[in-house]
C-alpha positions as CSV (number, residue, x, y, z in Angstrom):
1,M,30.6,-10.3,9.5
2,I,27.6,-11.1,7.4
3,K,25.0,-8.4,8.0
4,K,22.5,-8.7,5.2
5,C,20.0,-11.4,4.4
6,L,18.1,-11.6,1.1
7,F,14.5,-12.9,1.0
8,P,13.2,-13.9,-2.4
9,A,9.5,-13.4,-1.9
10,A,8.0,-12.6,-5.3
11,G,6.6,-16.1,-6.1
12,Y,2.9,-16.7,-6.6
13,G,2.5,-19.6,-4.1
14,T,0.3,-21.5,-6.5
15,R,0.3,-24.6,-4.4
16,F,-1.8,-22.7,-1.8
17,L,-4.4,-21.3,-4.1
18,P,-7.0,-19.9,-3.5
19,A,-5.5,-18.8,-0.1
20,T,-2.6,-17.1,-1.8
21,K,-4.6,-15.3,-4.5
22,A,-4.5,-12.1,-2.4
23,M,-2.2,-13.1,0.4
24,P,1.6,-13.7,0.0
25,K,2.6,-17.3,0.8
26,E,5.3,-15.8,3.0
27,M,2.6,-14.5,5.3
28,L,0.9,-17.9,5.8
29,P,0.9,-18.3,9.6
30,V,2.4,-21.3,11.5
31,M,0.7,-20.9,14.8
32,A,0.3,-17.1,15.2
33,K,3.5,-16.1,13.3
34,P,3.9,-15.7,9.5
35,L,6.6,-17.8,7.8
36,I,8.7,-14.8,6.9
37,Q,8.9,-13.7,10.5
38,Y,10.4,-17.0,11.4
39,G,13.0,-16.4,8.7
40,V,13.9,-12.9,9.9
41,E,14.3,-14.2,13.4
42,E,16.7,-16.9,12.2
43,A,18.7,-14.2,10.3
44,V,18.8,-12.0,13.4
45,E,20.0,-14.9,15.5
46,A,22.9,-15.3,13.0
47,G,23.9,-11.7,13.5
48,M,22.2,-10.1,10.5
49,D,20.2,-6.8,10.8
50,V,19.6,-5.7,7.2
51,M,16.7,-7.7,5.6
52,A,16.6,-7.2,1.8
53,I,13.2,-8.5,0.5
54,I,12.5,-9.2,-3.2
55,T,8.7,-8.7,-3.6
56,G,6.2,-8.5,-6.4
57,R,2.7,-7.4,-7.1
58,G,0.3,-8.2,-4.3
59,K,3.0,-8.5,-1.6
60,R,2.3,-5.3,0.3
61,A,1.3,-7.3,3.3
62,I,5.0,-8.2,3.9
63,E,6.0,-4.5,4.0
64,D,3.0,-3.7,6.3
65,H,3.9,-6.5,8.7
66,F,7.4,-5.1,9.3
67,D,6.1,-1.7,10.0
68,I,4.3,0.1,12.9
69,S,0.5,-0.1,12.9
70,Y,-0.3,2.9,14.9
71,E,-4.1,2.3,15.0
72,L,-3.7,-1.3,16.1
73,E,-1.1,-0.4,18.7
74,H,-3.4,2.4,20.1
75,Q,-6.3,0.0,20.3
76,I,-4.5,-2.7,22.3
77,K,-2.2,-0.4,24.4
78,G,-2.6,-1.3,28.0
79,S,-4.7,-4.4,27.3
80,S,-3.9,-8.0,27.9
81,K,-3.1,-8.4,24.2
82,E,-0.3,-5.8,24.0
83,Y,2.4,-8.4,24.7
84,L,1.4,-10.2,21.4
85,L,3.2,-7.5,19.4
86,Q,6.5,-7.6,21.5
87,E,8.4,-10.0,19.1
88,I,7.5,-8.1,15.9
89,R,8.2,-4.7,17.6
90,A,11.7,-6.0,18.6
91,L,12.4,-7.0,15.0
92,I,11.2,-3.6,13.6
93,N,13.4,-1.8,16.1
94,R,16.5,-3.9,15.5
95,C,16.4,-4.4,11.7
96,T,16.5,-2.3,8.6
97,F,14.1,-3.6,5.9
98,T,14.7,-2.8,2.3
99,Y,12.5,-3.8,-0.7
100,T,12.7,-4.1,-4.4
101,R,10.4,-5.9,-6.9
102,Q,11.0,-8.8,-9.3
103,I,8.7,-7.7,-12.2
104,E,8.8,-11.0,-14.0
105,M,9.1,-14.5,-12.5
106,K,12.4,-15.7,-14.1
107,G,13.7,-18.1,-11.5
108,L,15.5,-17.9,-8.2
109,G,18.7,-16.8,-9.8
110,D,17.0,-13.8,-11.3
111,A,15.3,-13.0,-7.9
112,I,18.7,-13.0,-6.2
113,Y,20.2,-10.8,-8.9
114,K,17.4,-8.3,-8.4
115,G,18.8,-7.8,-4.9
116,R,22.2,-6.6,-6.1
117,T,21.5,-2.9,-5.4
118,L,20.3,-3.8,-1.9
119,I,23.3,-6.0,-1.1
120,G,26.2,-4.2,-2.7
121,S,29.6,-5.9,-2.7
122,E,29.6,-7.9,0.5
123,P,28.8,-11.5,1.3
124,F,25.2,-12.1,2.2
125,A,22.7,-14.8,3.2
126,V,19.7,-15.9,1.2
127,L,16.7,-17.4,3.0
128,L,13.6,-18.9,1.4
129,A,10.8,-18.4,3.9
130,D,8.8,-21.4,2.9
131,D,11.6,-23.6,4.0
132,L,10.9,-23.3,7.8
133,C,13.9,-24.6,9.8
134,T,14.1,-25.3,13.5
135,H,16.5,-26.8,15.9
136,T,16.1,-28.2,19.4
137,D,19.5,-27.2,20.7
138,G,22.5,-25.1,19.6
139,D,22.6,-22.7,16.7
140,G,20.0,-22.1,14.0
141,V,20.8,-23.1,10.4
142,L,22.0,-19.7,9.3
143,S,24.2,-19.4,12.4
144,Q,25.8,-22.7,11.6
145,M,26.4,-21.7,8.0
146,V,28.0,-18.4,9.0
147,K,30.6,-20.4,11.0
148,V,31.3,-22.5,7.9
149,Y,31.7,-19.3,5.8
150,E,34.1,-17.8,8.4
151,K,36.3,-20.8,8.0
152,Y,36.3,-21.3,4.2
153,R,35.3,-17.8,3.0
154,C,33.4,-19.1,0.0
155,S,29.7,-19.6,-0.9
156,V,27.9,-22.2,1.3
157,V,24.7,-24.0,0.5
158,A,22.6,-26.0,3.0
159,V,21.8,-29.6,2.1
160,Q,19.9,-32.5,3.5
161,E,19.4,-36.1,2.4
162,V,16.1,-36.7,0.7
163,P,14.6,-39.9,-0.7
164,M,15.7,-40.6,-4.2
165,D,12.1,-40.4,-5.5
166,Q,12.1,-36.7,-4.5
167,V,15.4,-35.5,-5.9
168,S,13.6,-34.1,-9.0
169,K,12.2,-31.3,-6.8
170,Y,15.6,-29.9,-5.8
171,G,19.0,-28.8,-6.8
172,V,21.2,-31.8,-6.0
173,I,25.0,-31.7,-5.2
174,A,27.8,-34.2,-5.1
175,G,31.4,-33.6,-4.0
176,K,34.3,-34.6,-1.8
177,E,33.5,-34.8,2.0
178,I,36.1,-32.6,3.6
179,G,34.7,-32.7,7.2
180,E,31.7,-33.9,9.1
181,G,28.7,-32.8,7.0
182,L,30.9,-30.6,4.7
183,Y,31.3,-31.3,1.0
184,M,33.5,-29.5,-1.6
185,V,31.0,-29.3,-4.5
186,D,32.1,-30.6,-7.8
187,T,28.6,-31.3,-9.3
188,M,25.4,-29.4,-8.9
189,V,22.3,-30.3,-10.9
190,E,18.9,-28.5,-10.9
191,K,15.9,-30.9,-10.5
192,P,17.5,-34.0,-12.0
193,D,15.6,-37.2,-12.9
194,R,16.1,-39.9,-10.3
195,D,18.5,-41.8,-12.7
196,E,20.6,-38.7,-13.4
197,A,20.9,-37.4,-9.8
198,P,24.5,-37.4,-8.6
199,S,23.4,-38.1,-5.0
200,N,20.5,-37.6,-2.7
201,L,21.9,-34.4,-1.1
202,A,19.4,-31.7,-1.9
203,I,19.8,-28.0,-1.5
204,I,17.3,-26.3,0.7
205,G,16.4,-22.6,1.1
206,R,19.5,-21.4,2.9
207,Y,22.6,-19.9,1.2
208,I,25.6,-17.8,2.1
209,L,26.8,-16.2,-1.1
210,T,29.9,-14.2,-2.0
211,P,29.2,-11.0,-4.0
212,D,30.9,-12.3,-7.2
213,I,27.7,-14.5,-7.6
214,F,26.0,-11.5,-9.2
215,D,28.4,-11.3,-12.1
216,L,28.0,-15.1,-12.6
217,I,24.2,-14.9,-12.5
218,E,24.4,-12.1,-15.1
219,K,26.2,-14.5,-17.4
220,T,24.0,-17.5,-16.7
221,E,21.7,-18.6,-19.5
222,P,18.1,-19.8,-18.7
223,G,18.2,-23.4,-17.7
224,K,15.7,-25.9,-16.3
225,G,12.2,-24.7,-16.9
226,G,13.5,-21.7,-19.0
227,E,14.4,-20.0,-15.7
228,I,17.7,-18.5,-14.5
229,Q,18.8,-21.1,-11.9
230,I,21.0,-20.2,-9.0
231,T,22.4,-23.7,-9.1
232,D,23.9,-23.0,-12.6
233,A,25.6,-19.8,-11.3
234,L,26.9,-21.7,-8.2
235,M,28.2,-24.5,-10.4
236,A,30.2,-21.9,-12.4
237,Q,31.5,-20.5,-9.1
238,A,32.5,-24.0,-7.9
239,K,34.5,-24.5,-11.1
240,K,36.3,-21.1,-10.7
241,G,36.9,-21.4,-7.0
242,M,35.1,-23.3,-4.3
243,V,31.5,-23.8,-3.0
244,I,30.8,-25.8,0.2
245,A,27.7,-27.8,0.8
246,Y,26.8,-28.1,4.5
247,R,24.5,-30.8,5.9
248,F,22.9,-28.8,8.6
249,R,21.8,-29.8,12.1
250,G,18.1,-29.3,12.7
251,R,14.8,-30.0,11.0
252,R,13.3,-28.5,7.9
253,F,9.7,-28.2,6.9
254,D,8.7,-27.6,3.3
255,C,6.0,-25.1,4.0
256,G,5.6,-24.5,0.3
257,S,3.6,-27.7,0.3
258,I,0.3,-28.5,2.1
259,D,1.8,-31.6,3.8
260,G,4.9,-29.7,5.0
261,F,2.8,-26.8,6.2
262,V,0.5,-29.0,8.3
263,E,3.4,-30.9,9.6
264,A,5.1,-27.7,10.8
265,T,1.9,-26.4,12.4
266,N,1.5,-29.6,14.3
267,F,5.1,-29.6,15.4
268,F,5.1,-26.1,16.7
269,Y,1.7,-26.6,18.3
270,E,3.1,-29.6,20.3
271,Q,6.2,-27.6,21.1
272,S,4.1,-24.7,22.5
273,K,2.2,-27.1,24.7
274,K,5.4,-28.5,26.1
275,E,6.8,-25.0,26.8
276,G,3.4,-23.7,28.1
């Protein structure tokens, strides 16, 4: 039902400077795989095969990654290393990758709005690649969220509980619990101070959005930090209709931070030793 996944990937990744001066943060590798490839694999698992990527200056490496490298393939053809390209080849063959640029950094809401021409008038997913999510059994996070969407047919945001001293880093929701891990949103605040946070349920980088969100973003005034915040547009959507927050099953690593990136690398390294 949901075939398109939007990847906002135009940010500068300043927390990883100087590494991200010339390399997109989405291309930072956890083990031998870049962050954005983990995201694409999660979207494919959820049944999506059109990847709409919002890029910016200096992000050509993302486009090159999801393309054939004839010289490289020729060099390793028939060698013991040829298998290393099997996963990325499978993604290239299965998916359609489309791109557009966010010329100016005006916030996540603006980045999503830039994808309007790539998405059209159908529901779609949004995945922030530096939020790396994994699960030990069952469905991935986007697959879980698609099931929620199929039941309620409204926008869905993924949330997790965070310590109260960290709520100022996130969009935070509050609402009526309507099922296990499901909340009908009535409040949504972008990066509130601890004393002003309505709860400790923080939005992470996974969304299912209905296409009317584009018109709502268009009407959204700049908010926190002078940026166009997707949380403000979603709050307007919740007032007009319904938005569901879903406390997902699985583990999320904030790979936009050094600590989270190292934690993810150590976790996947230990997993690879168990599997190997």
